[in-house]
C-alpha positions in Angstrom: -25.0 2.0 -29.4 -23.8 1.4 -25.9 -23.9 4.5 -23.5 -20.4 3.3 -21.6 -16.9 3.9 -23.2 -15.9 1.1 -24.8 -12.8 0.6 -22.8 -14.9 0.8 -19.5 -17.5 -1.8 -20.7 -14.5 -4.2 -21.6 -12.7 -3.3 -18.0 -12.3 -6.0 -14.9 -12.6 -3.7 -11.9 -10.5 -4.0 -8.9 -11.9 -6.5 -6.6 -11.0 -5.4 -2.8 -10.0 -8.2 -0.3 -13.1 -10.0 1.2 -14.6 -8.0 4.3 -16.3 -11.0 6.2 -18.2 -10.0 9.6 -18.2 -13.1 11.6 -18.2 -13.5 15.6 -15.1 -14.7 16.9 -13.5 -14.2 13.1 -9.6 -14.0 13.1 -9.2 -11.5 9.9 -5.7 -11.6 8.6 -6.4 -11.1 4.7 -6.3 -7.1 4.0 -2.9 -6.0 5.8 -5.0 -4.2 8.6 -3.1 -3.0 11.5 -4.6 -5.1 14.5 -3.6 -2.2 16.8 -6.0 0.3 17.3 -4.8 4.1 16.4 -3.4 6.7 18.8 -5.3 7.9 21.4 -4.7 11.4 20.2 -7.0 10.2 17.3 -9.7 9.6 19.6 -9.2 13.2 21.1 -9.2 14.5 17.5 -12.4 13.0 16.4 -14.0 13.9 19.6 -12.9 17.7 19.5 -14.8 18.1 15.7 -17.1 20.8 16.0 -20.2 19.3 14.2 -21.6 22.8 13.5 -18.5 23.5 11.6 -19.4 20.6 9.1 -21.6 23.4 7.3 -18.5 24.9 5.8 -16.3 23.3 3.3 -12.9 21.7 4.5 -9.5 23.3 3.9 -9.1 22.6 -0.1 -5.2 21.8 -0.1 -4.9 20.5 3.6 -2.5 23.2 4.8 -2.1 21.8 8.7 -1.3 18.2 7.3 0.9 19.3 4.6 3.0 21.4 6.9 3.3 18.1 9.2 4.0 15.9 6.7 6.6 18.4 5.7 8.4 18.7 9.0 8.3 14.8 9.3 10.3 14.5 5.9 12.1 17.5 5.9 10.9 19.1 2.5 8.8 22.3 2.2 5.0 21.6 2.3 4.8 22.6 -1.4 6.5 19.3 -2.1 3.4 17.5 -0.6 0.3 16.2 -2.0 -2.4 15.1 0.3 -5.3 12.6 -1.4 -8.3 11.0 -0.2 -6.4 7.5 0.2 -3.3 6.3 -1.5 -5.7 4.9 -4.2 -6.7 8.9 -5.3 -3.1 9.6 -5.6 -2.3 6.8 -8.1 -5.4 7.8 -9.8 -4.5 11.2 -10.4 -0.9 10.0 -11.2 -2.0 8.3 -14.2 -4.5 11.1 -15.2 -1.6 13.8 -14.7 1.5 11.9 -16.2 -0.1 9.3 -18.6 -1.3 10.4 -22.3 -4.5 8.7 -23.2 -2.9 5.8 -25.0 0.4 5.7 -23.1 2.1 3.1 -21.4 2.3 2.3 -17.6 5.0 0.2 -16.4 4.9 -1.9 -12.9 6.1 -5.2 -11.7 4.0 -8.0 -11.9 2.7 -9.7 -9.6 1.9 -6.4 -7.7 -0.7 -4.5 -6.3 -3.4 -5.4 -9.0 -5.2 -1.9 -9.0 -2.2 -0.4 -11.1 -3.8 -2.5 -14.1 -7.4 -1.4 -13.4 -6.3 2.1 -13.0 -4.0 2.0 -16.5 -7.4 0.6 -18.4 -9.4 3.4 -16.7 -7.1 5.9 -18.3 -7.3 3.9 -21.6 -3.7 3.3 -21.6 -1.4 0.3 -22.2 -0.3 -1.7 -19.2 3.5 -2.8 -19.5 3.9 -5.2 -16.8 7.7 -6.6 -16.0 7.7 -9.8 -14.3 9.6 -10.5 -11.2 12.6 -12.6 -11.0 11.6 -16.2 -9.6 12.6 -15.6 -5.8 10.4 -12.4 -6.4 13.2 -9.8 -6.3 13.2 -7.3 -8.9 14.4 -7.3 -12.4 16.7 -4.2 -13.8 13.7 -2.2 -15.5 14.9 -0.4 -19.1 15.1 2.9 -18.9 12.5 3.1 -21.8 10.1 0.6 -20.3 7.1 2.8 -20.3 6.0 6.7 -20.0 5.8 6.4 -16.2 6.7 3.2 -14.0 5.1 2.6 -10.6 7.6 0.7 -8.0 5.8 -1.0 -4.9 8.3 -1.2 -2.4 8.2 -2.9 0.1 6.2 -5.0 -2.8 2.9 -6.5 -2.3 1.7 -9.5 -2.3 5.2 -10.6 -2.3 6.6 -8.6 0.8 10.1 -8.0 -0.6 12.0 -4.7 -0.4 14.1 -3.4 -3.1 16.9 -1.3 -1.9 17.0 2.2 -2.1 20.0 2.7 -4.4 18.6 0.2 -7.0 15.3 2.4 -7.3 17.7 5.6 -7.3 19.8 4.3 -10.1 16.8 3.6 -12.4 15.2 7.2 -11.3 18.1 9.0 -12.7 18.0 7.0 -16.0 14.0 6.9 -16.5 13.0 9.5 -18.8 9.3 9.7 -17.2 7.8 9.7 -14.0 8.3 7.4 -11.4 5.9 6.7 -8.3 7.3 4.8 -5.5 4.5 3.1 -3.6 5.8 3.2 0.0 2.5 1.9 1.7 4.6 -0.8 4.0 7.6 1.4 4.5 7.5 1.8 8.1 7.6 -2.2 8.5 10.8 -2.1 6.6 14.3 -1.1 7.4 15.1 1.6 4.6 13.0 3.5 2.4 13.1 6.1 -0.3 12.0 9.1 0.9 15.3 10.6 0.4 14.6 10.3 -3.5 11.6 12.5 -3.4 13.0 15.2 -1.1 16.8 15.6 -3.0 17.1 19.0 -4.3 18.2 17.5 -7.7 15.0 15.3 -8.2 12.9 16.3 -10.9 10.5 12.7 -11.8 9.9 10.9 -8.5 7.2 10.7 -6.2 7.0 8.7 -3.0 3.7 7.7 -1.7 2.4 7.0 2.0 -0.4 5.8 3.4 -1.9 6.0 6.9 -4.0 2.9 6.4 -1.1 0.3 7.6 1.4 1.6 10.3 -1.1 4.2 11.4 -3.8 2.2 12.1 -6.2 4.6 10.0 -7.6 2.0 7.1 -11.1 3.0 8.2 -10.3 6.8 7.0 -9.0 7.4 3.5 -5.4 9.2 3.9 -2.6 9.1 1.7 0.1 11.4 0.4 3.2 11.7 -1.7 6.5 14.0 -1.8 8.3 15.0 -4.6 9.2 17.9 -7.1 7.0 21.1 -6.7 5.5 20.9 -10.5 4.8 17.3 -10.2 2.8 18.1 -7.1 1.3 21.1 -8.6 0.0 19.1 -11.2 -1.7 16.7 -8.9 -3.4 19.5 -7.3 -4.5 20.8 -10.6 -6.8 17.9 -11.5 -7.7 17.0 -8.0 -11.5 17.2 -7.1 -12.4 20.5 -5.4 -12.5 19.4 -1.7 -10.9 15.9 -1.8 -10.5 15.6 1.8 -13.2 16.1 4.3 -12.9 17.9 7.8 -13.0 14.9 9.9 -10.4 13.3 8.0 -8.0 16.1 8.0 -8.2 16.4 11.6 -7.4 12.7 12.4 -4.9 12.3 10.0 -3.0 15.2 11.6 -3.3 14.1 14.8 -2.1 10.8 13.9 1.1 11.9 12.0 1.5 14.0 15.3 2.2 10.9 17.4 4.9 9.2 15.5 5.9 7.4 18.7 2.8 5.6 19.3 2.8 4.4 15.4 6.6 3.3 16.1 5.8 1.2 19.4 2.7 -0.6 17.4 4.9 -1.1 14.4 7.8 -2.8 16.5 4.8 -5.0 18.1 3.8 -6.0 14.7 7.7 -7.0 13.8 8.6 -9.2 16.9 5.1 -11.2 16.1 6.1 -11.3 12.0 9.3 -12.5 13.3 8.0 -15.2 15.5 5.5 -16.5 12.6 8.2 -16.7 10.1 10.2 -18.8 12.2 7.5 -20.9 13.4 6.4 -21.1 10.0 10.1 -22.1 8.4 10.5 -25.0 11.4 7.4 -26.3 10.1 8.7 -26.6 6.4 6.9 -23.6 4.9 9.0 -21.3 2.2 8.5 -17.8 3.7 9.6 -15.1 1.3 11.8 -12.2 3.4 9.5 -10.0 4.3 9.8 -6.1 5.3 5.7 -5.7 5.6 3.0 -6.3 8.1 2.5 -9.6 6.2 4.1 -12.8 5.0 3.9 -14.5 2.0 4.6 -18.1 2.2 4.3 -21.4 0.5 3.2 -24.7 2.7 5.2 -27.7 2.7 3.9 -30.3 -0.1 2.1 -31.8 -0.4 -0.3 -29.3 1.0 -1.8 -26.7 -1.2 -2.3 -23.2 -0.9 -5.8 -22.9 -2.6 -7.0 -25.9 -0.5 -5.5 -24.4 3.2 -7.4 -20.9 1.9 -10.6 -22.4 2.0 -10.2 -24.8 4.9 -9.0 -21.7 7.0 -11.9 -19.9 5.6 -14.3 -22.5 6.5 -13.2 -21.7 10.2 -13.8 -18.0 9.7 -9.8 -17.6 9.8 -9.4 -15.3 7.0 -6.4 -15.0 4.9 -5.3 -14.1 1.1 -4.9 -16.2 -1.7 -3.7 -15.3 -5.1 -4.2 -17.7 -8.0 -1.2 -17.5 -10.7 1.6 -19.3 -11.8 3.8 -17.6 -9.7 1.5 -16.9 -6.6 -0.8 -19.9 -6.6 1.7 -22.0 -4.0 1.5 -18.8 -1.7 -0.7 -17.6 1.1 -0.6 -14.2 2.2 -1.1 -13.7 6.1 -1.3 -10.1 7.8 0.4 -10.1 11.2 -2.0 -10.0 13.6 -1.9 -9.7 17.4 -0.2 -12.6 19.5 -3.8 -14.1 20.1 -4.4 -13.8 16.2 -1.3 -15.6 15.3 -1.5 -18.4 17.9 -4.8 -19.0 16.5 -3.4 -19.2 12.8 -0.7 -21.6 13.8 -3.1 -23.6 15.7 -5.4 -23.8 12.8 -2.6 -24.5 10.4 -1.0 -27.5 12.6 -4.6 -28.9 12.9 -5.1 -28.9 9.0 -1.4 -30.3 8.5 0.4 -27.5 7.8 
């Protein structure tokens, strides 16, 4: 008899993006921010009292929740802070999905959703995106819960908040809007989460992308107090350490710095999209810090991915019927973008 749960034995675990380490490499494969975090983060890190590490951290992140509530115009009781948005997602499946229940999401999207569904021993209900990667209408009874990534990854497209809000109103379960890339988009859904009449919608953010803090794990979600309370019931006792709380709070208190970095990325994104389009690429409209683009025939994305990798220039490739023609390219610095474009040109793309 196996000592491992049957559904875990059968599980294909989540595979993170490759984390190479080569001198002089250009790493554009995991949607990290190419610019450093706010100098206030450095000050906070330098100011951490190492002797205080003998003490447990604040178990419910009061200071960070107050700052997030101030930013979004809600009460701290409407904010949950987690050890990365991945912890928020894991707790979401534990709090709002019964064993054997159903989890809905679009396909293709963030592949962790299906893994967390399997860990919960629930049933996945992927809903295929349209051919142009826009979102189809979601039936109100599609699943017990639904995760809507907006803007979506890896496709980079933005769905309108009005469309998501209309679905939330007719949906009978809990909706989580994953807004990992919201700061790179012209519109977002946070107003759905903070609306007084909201009873079933959570909006989730992360500091990994726009705040340049992928190296720590800091995510949060905003929503109705009963849903937030449910997440706090089942989290680890001390899920956010002292250092992460201090760094995250410092970053949140310097929004102008984050927004200036975002503006640089948006300018580079526009330039890269323009050049690739002129070269014959099919570039999906992006509201993220990456482009999802297909090279012009006869160039094949899989072969181009390997050729770039051989040059220590890393992008992301997703095999599959819908995604196999495309590469996902994180927006880097201007210099990194120049290196990418030069390599593509040299490879005939």
